[in-house]
VMD Tcl script that draws the C-alpha trace (Angstrom):
set ca {
  {70.41 241.44 -27.79}
  {73.13 243.93 -28.76}
  {73.17 245.96 -25.55}
  {76.54 244.48 -24.51}
  {78.04 246.02 -27.68}
  {77.08 249.42 -26.25}
  {80.25 249.13 -24.17}
  {82.32 249.86 -27.29}
  {79.71 251.32 -29.61}
  {77.26 253.68 -27.89}
  {73.81 253.98 -29.50}
  {73.96 256.60 -32.21}
  {70.41 257.01 -33.52}
  {68.82 256.14 -36.84}
  {70.74 255.58 -40.06}
  {70.52 258.53 -42.44}
  {71.10 256.32 -45.48}
  {68.69 253.43 -45.08}
  {66.43 254.49 -42.22}
  {67.41 251.57 -39.98}
  {66.78 252.34 -36.32}
  {70.48 251.94 -35.43}
  {73.17 253.52 -37.62}
  {75.91 251.48 -35.95}
  {75.11 248.74 -38.46}
  {77.24 250.55 -41.07}
  {80.39 250.24 -38.98}
  {79.57 246.66 -37.97}
  {78.99 245.71 -41.62}
  {82.37 247.23 -42.53}
  {84.16 245.34 -39.75}
  {82.55 242.06 -40.79}
  {83.32 242.70 -44.44}
  {86.98 243.25 -43.69}
  {87.08 240.08 -41.61}
  {85.42 238.07 -44.36}
  {87.97 239.47 -46.81}
  {90.71 237.85 -44.76}
  {92.02 240.71 -42.63}
  {93.12 239.86 -39.12}
  {91.25 241.17 -36.10}
  {94.34 243.15 -35.04}
  {94.61 244.82 -38.47}
  {90.92 245.70 -38.51}
  {91.12 247.15 -35.00}
  {94.14 249.24 -35.95}
  {92.55 250.48 -39.17}
  {89.36 251.64 -37.44}
  {90.98 252.82 -34.21}
  {89.13 250.24 -32.12}
  {90.24 247.77 -29.49}
  {90.84 244.14 -30.41}
  {88.04 243.16 -28.01}
  {85.53 245.49 -29.70}
  {86.21 244.03 -33.14}
  {86.17 240.48 -31.76}
  {82.78 241.13 -30.12}
  {81.26 242.31 -33.40}
  {82.68 239.32 -35.28}
  {81.35 236.93 -32.66}
  {77.89 238.47 -32.42}
  {77.43 239.40 -36.08}
  {74.71 241.90 -35.23}
  {71.89 241.87 -37.78}
  {73.55 238.95 -39.60}
  {72.57 235.86 -37.68}
  {73.01 232.89 -40.00}
  {76.33 231.08 -40.16}
  {78.42 231.66 -37.02}
  {75.75 230.46 -34.61}
  {75.51 227.11 -36.40}
  {79.16 226.80 -37.32}
  {81.10 223.74 -36.24}
  {84.15 225.96 -35.74}
  {84.10 227.76 -32.38}
  {84.38 231.48 -33.10}
  {87.33 232.21 -30.82}
  {89.32 229.40 -32.43}
  {88.37 230.68 -35.86}
  {89.49 234.20 -35.02}
  {92.77 233.00 -33.55}
  {93.41 230.85 -36.60}
  {92.65 233.77 -38.90}
  {89.57 232.15 -40.44}
  {87.86 234.78 -42.56}
  {84.31 233.41 -42.39}
  {84.13 233.34 -46.17}
}
mol new
graphics top color blue
foreach p $ca { graphics top sphere $p radius 0.5 }
foreach p [lrange $ca 0 end-1] q [lrange $ca 1 end] { graphics top cylinder $p $q radius 0.2 }
display resetview
């Protein structure tokens, strides 16, 4: 399911804080939180030193957070371009 995100975020082992099998969830949660708070994809990418495409992929896929985007009436790319925060 998330193997295509390995392109930007190589597997990094288990999380030392919560024991989750994949510690990348901490970064992904932070990226999604910033997006929900209204930051633009470009600003988030710059802040974390990531490419625009990497941040956009996480926002689109919402790894480990599957509810709203998949059923949203707003196509994700349009929402990102329009600056929709997902809140």
